[in-house]
N, C-alpha and C positions, 0 to 999 in steps of 0.2 A: 503494499500499500504505499502511496505517496502524497505528500501534501501538495495542493494545487490552489489554484486561484480562479475565481469566477468574474467574468467581465461581460462586455457588451455582446458581442459576436460568439455564438455557439458552434464549437468545434474543439477537437482534441487534438493538440500539437504540443511536443516535447513536454509531456506529462501536465499540460495545463487545460483545464475545462473552462470555456467562456460561455456565458448566458445572456441574452438579449433582455431578460426579463428582470436583471438587476443592473442598477446604476453604481451601487456599492461593492466593492470587492471584499471578499473574505475568504478564508481557507475552508477547503472541504477534502474528503478523502475518496478516492476512485480506485478501482482495480485495473491498473494501466494493461496487465497481461491479458485482459479480455479483448483487446484492441489490436488490430493488425499493425504495430509499431514495434520495431526493435532497433537496437543500437549495439554496435560491436564495442570492443575495447578502446580505450583512448589511444590516439595516435597524433603526434606532433610532426610538424613539417617547417623545414626552413625558407626563409624567402631567398632562394638562390637559383641561378641558372643551371641548366644542365651542364654546360661546359665548365663551369666553376666547380660544381660537384664531382665531375670526373676527374679535374685537376687534384681535388682532395683525394679522391680514391688512388690516383696513380702515386701521389707523394707517399702514401701509406704503404703500398706494396708495388713499387713501379716494375720489378722483373718477375712477377706472379703472372702466371699463364692467364690470358684472358679470352682468346678465341682459338680453337683448333678445328680448322676446316680441313677434313680428310681429303675430299675429292679435289680441293685445291691445292693440297700439300703445304698448308700455311700453318703456322704456330706463332701467334701473336702474343707478346707479353702486354701489360696495361700501358708501359712507357711506349711500346711501338704503336699501339692503337691511338694513343694521345698524339704522338708524332704524326701519324698519318692523317688523322682528323684535323690537325693544325694546318699541315701542308694543304690538303684538299680545301680546306675553308680559305685559306689565303689565295690559292688558285681561283676558286670560284668568285671570290670577291674582286680580284683582278678582271675576271672574264665578264663581270656585270651583274652578279647577283647580289641583292641588297636586302636588307632586313625587311621583312614584310612579303618578300617575293616568294614564289613556289617553284620547287624542283620536282618534276615528276620523275618516279622510280619505278620501273617493272623488271622484276627478276625472280629467281628462284631462292633457295636456301644456301647463301652465301656470306662472305665477310663483307662485300660491298654495301649491304643493306646497312650494317651497323656503322661502318665507317662514314657513310654519306649522311646518315641520320644525325651523327655527332657534329660532322662539318657543318651541316646546316644550322645545327642549334648554336655552334660558335658564332655565327655571323647573324642570328635572328632571323634566318630564312626558314620555311616549312617544307620538310619533305612530305610528298603525297605519294601513298601507294596506289599505283595503278592496278588494276584488275586485269587478268589475262583476257585477251580478246580474240575473236576468230575473224573478225571482219574490220576493215579500215574505217567503217562508218561508227562502230563503237568506239574506236580508240579516239576518232575526231570528237565524239561526244565528251569524253574525258578532258581532251584538250580545250574545248570551249568552254567547259564547266570551270577548270582551275586556272586556265591562262598561265601555264607555267612559263618561266623565263629559259628553263632548261629542262631536259629530259635525258634520262639515262635509261637505255634498253639493250636488251641482249640480241644478238644477230638472230637466233632461233630459240624459241622456248616453246616446248610441246610441239605442236605440228605447225606453228605460225612462224613465218619468217618476217620478222618486225623490219629489218632493215630494208627488204625489198618493199614491204608496204610503205614505209617512208619515203623512199626514193621514188617509186614508179606511181604512187596513188596519191600520197598526202602532201610530200614535200619535194616536187620535181625540181626545186632549185637546188638540191644537194648535187646534181650533176655538174654544176658549174660554180659551186662554193668553193671559196679559198681558205686553206687551212688557217685557223686561228681567228678569223674574221666573223663576225656576227651573220646569221642566215637571214632571218627577217623574212620568211616567205610570205607570200601573198595571202595564202590561206590562214596562216597564224602569224600576223605581224608581230607580236609579242614575244614569239619564240628566238632565241640568240643562239644556243647551240644544242647539238644532239650528240650525246656520248655513247659509244658502244662498250659494254662492261665485259666483253669476252676477253679472257686472258690468251696470250700467245697468238693473237690475230694480227694478220696485215692490216694496214691503214686502208680504209676504204674512202673513196671520194666523198669529200664534205662532211665526214663525221670523225672528229678525234677520238682516241680510244680513252678509256677510263683513267688510265695512269697519266694522259696529257693534262688531265686537270689539276695535278699536283703540282705547287710552287715550292721547291726546295730552297733551303739556303742554311747558312751558318747558325750556330746556336744563338737563340734570342731573335732570329730573323723574323719570326711570325708576331712577337709580342705587341710591336707598335700598332700595326694596322687591326688586330683582333682586338687590343683594348679600346683603341679608338671607336670602333664600331659597337662596342658593346653600351656605348652612351645611348644607343637608338633602340634598345629593346631590354625588357627585363624579365622576371621570373613568370610574369602572367602572359608574355607573348606566345602564341601558338609555335609548336615545333614539328608536330606530326599530325597528319591527317589521314584517316581511314575510311573506306567506303563499306558500310555494314551491308547485311544480307537484303535489305530492302531495295538496294541499288539506286541508280541515278534518278529515277522516276519522281521519287519523293524527296530527292536531296537531303537523304540522311548520311551526311558526310561529317563524321564526327572529328572534331579537332581536340588536340591535347596539348596544354601549355608545359613549360618547363617543370613547374613544380608538380604538376598532376603526373608527369612521366617519372619523376623521381619516386613520388608516393606509391605509384603503381608497381614499382620495381621492388620497392622496400616491403610493401604489404605483401606482395606475393612470395618474396623470399622469406618472410616471417610465416606465412601460412604453410608453406612447404618445408620450412626447417632447413633452407638452404643457407651456407655458410662459406666464408672464405676456404678455400682448398677443396671444395666440392667440384666434380666433374659433371656438368649436366648435358644430358642428350637432347638435342632438340632437331628430331628428324623431319619436320614438316615445313611447310611455306611460312614464310614471315608476314605475309600481307594481312594477316587477320589479328584481332585484339589478343587472342590466347598467344599466338607466336610472339608478339613483342611484349607481352607481359613476362614471357619466359626469358627473352633477351635481356629486359631491363632488370629482372630478378638477379641475373648473374652479374651484370655491370655494376648494380649498387651494393652487391653482397661481397665481391671480390671472387666470384666462383668462376670456373672456366667453361666457355660455351664450347660444346662439340657438336659439329655439322658433319653427318656421315655423307650424303649425296645431294645432288641438285634437288631431285625429286624423290619422294619416299620410296625406298627399297627395303622391305621388312627382312631380307636375308643380310644386307650390308648393315642395317641398323643393329641387328641382333649380333653380329660378328663384333661390331666395335663397342658394344655394350661391355663385351668381355676384354677385348684388347686395350680399350681405352680406360678400363677400370671406372666406369662411369657409376656415381652414387646416386643420381637423381636422373630422371627421364620425364619430359613433358610428352603427351601423346593424346590424341583424340580416340573415341572409343572404336572407331572403324580401323585406326592403325592398330590398335591393340589386338583386335580381332584378327587381322592379318598376320600379325607377329605370332601370336599363339597358335595359329593353324599352319604356319610355315613349316616345311619339312626340316629346316636347319634349327629350328627352336630347341630340341633336346641336344644339340650338338656342344652348346656353349655354356659357360659356367656364369651365373648372375649373382654370385655371392656378395659381390661389392655393391650391387644395387639395393640402396635404402629405402627409396621413396619413388613412386610413379604418381606424377600429377596428371590426372585426367580432366579433360575438357567436358564441362557441362554435366547434365544430370545423367548418369550412367545407371543402370539398375543394380540393385544391391547384389544380386546374384552374379552378374557379370564382373563386378568389382571384386567380390570374395573369389572368384575363379582366377581372375588376373593375379591377385595378391597371393593366392595358393601357388600357382604356377612359377611366378617369379619369386616367391618367398620373400616378399617385402611389403611395407605399408603403402597404401593408396590414398591419395588426396584428392577428392572430388572439387575442382575449383569451378564455381558457378559465377559467370560474368558475360555481360553484354557489352556492346561497344560503347555503353554509357559509363561503364567502370566495373570494377570489383564488387561482388555482392556476398557470397558466402563460399565457405570451404567445409565439407563434410557436414554441412547443416548448421554451420556456426556462422555468424555474421562477421565479416572481415573487419579488422581493427580500423576504426575511424568512420566506418560506414554506418549511415541511418537509413533505414528502410520503412516506408509506411504504404498501406493499401488504402485508396480514398475511392469515394464516389465522384461523380461528375461535378457535384456541388463543393468538393474538398472535404467532406466530412469523413473522418476514418472509420472504415468498416470493422464489425468485429471478426475475431479469429476464424478462418475456415471460409470466409466469405471472398469471391472474387472480385477484383476492383482494379483501378488503376495503378500502376507502379510509381512510386515518387521516391527519388533518391536524394541523399544529401552526403558529403565526405569528400576528402582530400584526394581520393582517386576518381571521384566522379567527374566526367568531362562535362563542362557546361558550355561549350562551344561548338558551332557547327560551321559549315561552309556551303554557300549556294552560288547562284550567278551574281549575287550582289556582292559577295566576298564574305570575310570573317564576320559573324554575328554570334551573339550570345543567344543559346538556346533559351527554351522556355522555362525560366527559373522565376519563382515567386518572390515575395519581399523578405521571406525567411530564408532563401537560398536553397528551397527544394527545388530539383530538376523534374520538369513533366516528361515522362516518357510515354511513348506510343503502346507498351506492353500491358498486357492483361496478367494479372498474377494472384497468387493466394498464399497467405501465411498461416500455417496450421498452428495447433495448440503447443507444439515443441518449438516453435519458432523457426521451423524450416520453410524455406521460400520455394515456390514453383512457379515458375515464368511460363505461361501457356503460349 
């Protein structure tokens, strides 16, 4: 039971009850557990940018392993990641990327994802994750929506040749473009450069390679331009934009600022028990919220990211779980089913694996089966593109959840209603054809989501 006050407008919010029948406030007692409201443990955040936070992490353990990409044959320490991010940030700044600009990125599971996002964060730009497309019309729709100053694409991803799509369908000006000079095509006049992210690739006409964007120099070479540009953005500036499952038609493009990205990483690491020295297997694409939560958990805790292949391969993932001695793995339910049914599953030793973090609400029976076969714990992480919600039925640290009716009144436990969220990991920004906007947030800071959800008597959230 909690002490509350009664005022003019009647609704339940933050353990307070208000009534329009009384002008005088006084204390009363209600049972808040009967209502669809729950709050996780306290969580504090600092007002710092992602670049400043990563500098602090690098100073603590400069030579600790940060990213291990098996298919790219790379093994980066935190100091190397910082150096590459600084060099790319300085190069992109020299090529014309400015605070508030967007950089479109399309790719599979690789180190370029993390390096590019950190580089954009260093100069106040926003990295936008493009979804894989099959037609030039879909790709052009993404371009018109985000209006990126630069894009980074692979030559071939899946069955789509993106270089030929750009050169022969969308940007024919590439055939006469000069190296190092802005393109500014007629179809996309805001576009300056197109980079190819393939490694070991010969230079193509009009498209510089990913490594051409780096500006290397002596010790301290980057500090002056990067410190100067820091005056034009802060921890509330957007750093990452993701397209959620609703697609472009409803413009559900969620943006995350520097402070929210740090909170997402720290909270995910706390829920999964990730700490410095852990080796974390991330076998799936990184263009989803779950994938980025895994990456950020490693970056903010000092753990090592392990990438097995560009695209999910159950046999390669199982083999590297043993050879890389991974202690934590992030995986979706479909990926786990493919792994435990693969012929090579019984050939490997998973004794070092401590935790498997599973995306979404997997059935209890399947979770128990996965835990038994891998002989480890499982953590079911429930999150939407709006932010982190719960893990194993418990509310994530700092997150507040309530279920309301259309008029804003909180519904009783077990009753379906509209999901409202508040917390340091909750994204309050969107992007549409106008640009960066604040999402639907009320005066108390609650985010209005389009999801229908239910909170049961035990406090377990179900998003329908």
